[in-house]
C-alpha positions as CSV (number, residue, x, y, z in Angstrom):
1,X,103.2,77.0,114.3
2,X,106.1,79.6,116.2
3,X,104.5,81.6,118.8
4,X,104.8,84.9,118.5
5,X,104.4,88.1,120.6
6,X,101.3,90.0,119.0
7,X,99.4,89.3,122.8
8,X,98.6,93.4,123.9
9,X,100.2,95.0,126.6
10,X,98.2,97.4,128.4
11,X,101.0,100.3,126.7
12,X,100.4,98.8,123.3
13,X,96.6,98.7,123.5
14,X,96.7,102.7,124.9
15,X,99.4,103.6,121.8
16,X,96.5,101.9,119.8
17,X,94.0,104.3,121.1
18,X,96.3,106.8,121.1
19,X,97.8,107.0,117.1
20,X,95.2,104.7,116.0
21,X,97.9,102.3,114.6
22,X,100.1,99.6,116.4
23,X,103.4,98.4,114.8
24,X,105.4,95.7,114.5
25,X,103.7,93.1,115.6
26,X,105.1,89.5,115.6
27,X,102.7,86.7,114.7
28,X,104.8,83.6,113.2
29,X,108.2,83.2,112.0
30,X,109.4,84.1,109.0
31,X,109.3,80.3,107.6
32,X,105.9,80.1,108.7
33,X,104.9,83.4,106.5
34,X,106.8,81.8,103.2
35,X,105.0,78.5,103.4
36,X,101.7,81.1,103.0
37,X,103.3,83.1,100.7
38,X,103.5,79.4,98.8
39,X,100.5,78.4,99.1
40,X,98.9,81.4,98.2
41,X,101.0,81.6,94.8
42,X,100.5,78.2,94.6
43,X,96.6,79.5,94.1
44,X,97.3,81.9,91.9
45,X,99.7,79.1,89.3
46,X,96.6,76.9,89.5
47,X,93.8,79.0,89.0
48,X,94.2,81.7,87.0
49,X,93.7,80.4,84.2
50,X,90.6,78.5,85.2
51,X,86.5,79.0,84.7
52,X,85.9,80.9,87.7
53,X,82.8,83.2,87.5
54,X,85.0,86.4,87.9
55,X,88.6,86.9,87.6
56,X,90.9,85.3,90.0
57,X,92.0,88.6,91.4
58,X,88.5,89.6,92.4
59,X,88.3,87.1,94.7
60,X,91.8,87.9,95.7
61,X,91.2,91.2,96.3
62,X,87.6,91.4,97.7
63,X,86.2,88.5,100.3
64,X,88.9,85.7,100.0
65,X,87.7,84.0,103.3
66,X,84.2,83.6,101.2
67,X,86.2,81.4,98.5
68,X,90.0,80.2,99.5
69,X,90.0,78.3,102.8
70,X,93.6,79.3,103.6
71,X,92.5,83.3,103.9
72,X,90.0,82.0,106.6
73,X,92.9,79.9,108.3
74,X,95.1,82.8,108.4
75,X,92.5,85.0,109.9
76,X,91.3,82.4,112.8
77,X,95.3,82.0,114.1
78,X,94.7,82.8,117.7
79,X,97.7,84.6,117.4
80,X,95.8,87.8,115.7
81,X,92.9,87.1,117.7
82,X,95.1,87.3,120.8
83,X,96.3,91.1,119.8
84,X,92.7,91.9,118.4
85,X,90.8,90.7,121.7
86,X,92.1,94.3,123.8
87,X,90.8,96.3,121.0
88,X,87.4,94.8,119.8
89,X,86.8,92.8,123.1
90,X,86.4,88.8,123.3
91,X,83.1,88.7,120.8
92,X,85.0,89.1,117.5
93,X,83.4,88.7,114.0
94,X,85.3,88.3,110.2
95,X,84.0,90.9,108.4
96,X,86.6,90.6,105.5
97,X,89.9,89.3,104.1
98,X,92.0,90.4,101.6
99,X,95.2,89.9,99.7
100,X,97.0,93.2,98.5
101,X,99.5,92.6,95.9
102,X,101.6,94.6,94.5
103,X,104.1,93.4,91.8
104,X,107.9,94.6,91.4
105,X,108.6,97.6,89.4
106,X,104.9,98.6,89.1
107,X,103.0,101.6,89.8
108,X,100.2,100.6,91.6
109,X,99.1,102.5,94.5
110,X,96.5,103.0,97.5
111,X,95.7,107.1,97.7
112,X,95.5,108.4,101.4
113,X,91.7,107.5,102.3
114,X,90.1,106.0,105.4
115,X,88.7,102.2,105.2
116,X,85.1,103.5,106.7
117,X,84.0,106.2,104.2
118,X,82.5,103.4,101.8
119,X,80.9,100.4,104.3
120,X,78.1,101.7,105.5
121,X,78.9,101.2,109.1
122,X,79.1,104.9,110.3
123,X,82.4,106.5,112.1
124,X,82.9,103.4,114.6
125,X,85.1,102.3,117.1
126,X,84.6,98.8,116.8
127,X,86.3,97.8,113.4
128,X,90.1,96.7,113.4
129,X,92.2,96.0,110.2
130,X,95.5,93.3,111.3
131,X,98.0,93.7,107.6
132,X,100.1,90.6,107.7
133,X,103.2,90.6,105.7
134,X,104.0,87.8,103.6
135,X,107.0,89.4,102.0
136,X,108.7,92.4,102.9
137,X,107.1,95.8,103.3
138,X,109.1,98.7,103.3
139,X,109.3,102.3,101.8
140,X,111.1,100.6,98.2
141,X,108.3,98.0,98.2
142,X,104.9,100.5,98.6
143,X,104.2,100.0,102.7
144,X,101.9,101.8,104.0
145,X,101.9,105.2,105.6
146,X,99.6,106.1,108.4
147,X,98.8,109.6,109.8
148,X,98.7,109.0,113.8
149,X,96.0,110.6,115.5
150,X,94.1,110.9,112.5
151,X,91.2,108.5,113.3
152,X,90.5,111.0,115.8
153,X,88.5,112.6,112.6
154,X,85.3,111.4,111.6
155,X,84.8,110.2,108.1
156,X,86.5,113.0,106.0
157,X,85.2,114.4,101.9
158,X,86.4,111.5,99.6
159,X,86.7,111.7,95.8
160,X,86.2,108.4,93.1
161,X,89.4,108.4,90.9
162,X,88.4,104.6,89.4
163,X,92.1,105.0,88.7
164,X,93.9,101.7,87.1
165,X,96.5,102.6,88.9
166,X,94.8,102.8,92.3
167,X,94.2,99.2,93.9
168,X,90.9,100.9,96.1
169,X,87.7,99.8,94.2
170,X,86.9,103.0,93.5
171,X,90.1,104.8,94.0
172,X,88.9,106.7,96.8
173,X,91.2,109.5,98.0
174,X,90.6,111.7,100.7
175,X,90.3,115.1,100.1
176,X,92.9,116.7,102.4
177,X,96.7,117.4,101.7
178,X,98.7,115.3,104.0
179,X,102.3,116.2,104.3
180,X,105.1,113.6,103.6
181,X,106.0,114.6,107.5
182,X,102.9,113.6,108.8
183,X,103.3,110.0,107.5
184,X,104.5,107.4,109.4
185,X,106.2,104.3,107.5
186,X,104.6,101.3,108.7
187,X,107.9,98.5,107.7
188,X,107.1,95.1,108.2
189,X,108.8,91.6,107.4
190,X,107.5,88.7,106.7
191,X,105.4,87.1,109.8
192,X,105.0,90.4,111.1
193,X,101.8,92.4,111.6
194,X,99.9,96.0,112.4
195,X,96.7,97.3,113.4
196,X,94.7,99.8,112.5
197,X,91.1,101.5,113.2
198,X,89.0,102.1,110.4
199,X,88.9,106.1,110.3
200,X,92.9,106.5,110.4
201,X,94.0,108.2,107.0
202,X,96.7,105.5,105.4
203,X,97.6,104.8,102.1
204,X,100.9,103.4,100.0
205,X,103.5,104.1,97.5
206,X,104.4,102.4,94.3
207,X,106.7,99.2,94.0
208,X,110.1,99.9,93.2
209,X,111.9,96.6,94.4
210,X,112.6,93.4,92.9
211,X,110.1,91.2,94.7
212,X,106.2,91.3,95.2
213,X,104.5,93.0,98.3
214,X,102.0,90.8,99.8
215,X,99.5,91.5,102.2
216,X,97.4,89.5,103.6
217,X,94.0,91.5,105.0
218,X,91.9,91.0,107.8
219,X,89.4,92.9,109.0
220,X,87.4,92.4,112.2
221,X,84.7,93.9,113.9
222,X,82.3,93.5,117.3
223,X,79.3,91.7,116.6
224,X,77.3,95.3,118.1
225,X,78.1,97.2,115.4
226,X,75.7,97.8,112.1
227,X,75.0,97.9,108.3
228,X,73.6,101.1,107.9
229,X,73.0,101.3,104.2
230,X,72.6,98.1,102.6
231,X,69.7,95.8,103.9
232,X,72.3,93.5,105.3
233,X,75.8,92.3,106.1
234,X,77.6,89.5,106.1
235,X,80.5,88.5,108.7
236,X,81.7,85.1,109.8
237,X,82.0,84.2,113.7
238,X,85.6,84.3,114.9
239,X,86.0,84.0,118.6
240,X,82.7,84.5,121.4
241,X,79.7,85.0,120.6
242,X,77.2,86.7,118.5
243,X,74.3,88.1,120.6
244,X,73.3,91.0,118.1
245,X,72.2,89.5,114.8
246,X,72.9,92.5,112.9
247,X,74.8,89.7,110.2
248,X,73.9,87.6,108.7
249,X,77.0,84.4,109.7
250,X,78.7,82.4,106.9
251,X,80.3,79.4,107.3
252,X,84.0,79.0,106.1
253,X,84.6,77.1,102.7
254,X,86.1,73.5,102.9
255,X,87.7,73.6,99.9
256,X,88.9,76.3,96.9
257,X,86.3,78.0,95.1
258,X,83.9,75.3,95.7
259,X,80.4,76.2,93.8
260,X,78.2,76.9,97.2
261,X,81.0,79.0,98.5
262,X,80.9,81.0,95.2
263,X,77.3,80.9,95.0
264,X,77.7,82.4,98.4
265,X,80.4,84.9,97.2
266,X,77.6,86.5,95.0
267,X,75.1,86.7,97.6
268,X,77.8,88.6,99.3
269,X,79.2,90.9,96.4
270,X,75.2,92.0,95.4
271,X,74.7,93.2,99.3
272,X,78.0,94.7,99.6
273,X,77.6,97.2,95.9
274,X,74.5,98.8,97.7
275,X,76.7,99.7,100.3
276,X,80.8,100.4,98.7
277,X,78.6,101.7,95.4
278,X,76.3,104.3,97.2
279,X,76.8,107.7,95.8
280,X,79.6,106.9,93.2
281,X,78.7,108.9,90.0
282,X,80.1,105.8,87.9
283,X,79.8,102.5,88.3
284,X,83.0,100.8,87.5
285,X,85.1,98.5,89.5
286,X,84.5,95.2,90.8
287,X,81.4,95.9,92.1
288,X,80.4,97.2,89.1
289,X,80.7,93.9,87.1
C-alpha cells in the first residue's frame, strides 16, 4: 500500500469550504488503483450472469458496500478517511458506496444536480462525497463538472427525466441553466480522488474515449445528521464513534453477495425508497423495482 498525499492542509480545507469541492488528491499509486480495477472487473465477469435477486448493475450502483467487501474495504482506507476527517471531524459514517461506470463510446451522462435533493437529509454540511478514479476521468471520458461556490445555495428545484441515458436514479436535473464557463472539469488519474459537498451542483458528459470510465464513489457523513423523510436510515461506522443513534449501524459484508448481506440490502433499499422516490410522479428505476 503506497502512501498518498490526501491528508488536507489548512489551505485545502478552506478551499473545500470556499468552492464546495477539492481535487485532485492522490490517495494511492496507479498500480494499486489498477489492482482495485481488476478486482472490480473480476466481480463483473463472475457475477453478471449469476442468479442474484437483482441485476448486478443495481448492486454496483447502489449501496455496494452492503454486499461487496471490496467497496467497504476501499471506503475504510485510512488515506481517504484522513482527507475526510478535516471536513467532517473525527466521527465518520459510511453512508453509501457506488460504482459509476461509463462504457467507452457511449451516450450515458449525469445531468447537473445536487446530491442532497432526494436523500431526505435536508440542506446539511455534514456529508461529503469522495470520488476515486479507477480509470482516467477526463473531459473525453466524461469526468465530472463542478460549479464553484454552488454549495452555498439551498436545494434548488429539480425535475425528473428517468432518461435511459442518465445514470442517476431518477434522471434528476436542476432547473437552472449552467453556463459552460461556470463548469470546472474534474480531471483525475487512477488513484486520485475529488471531494465535494452534498449541495454542490455537478454533472458529467458522455464517454467518447476508448476506455471505461470507472469511479468508486463514497458518501461519508457525520453521525449527528438525521433522516427527515423516511422512517429509518442506515450507515456503517468508519471512524470514531456514533453518539447520536440516528442511523441503524450495519455490519460490513464478509463475502460477496452472502445471503445475510442480500437480505440486509433489501431492508436498506426498502427504507431508502421512502426518501429517494418521495414526490416522484412516476415509480421507475431501481427503487421502483
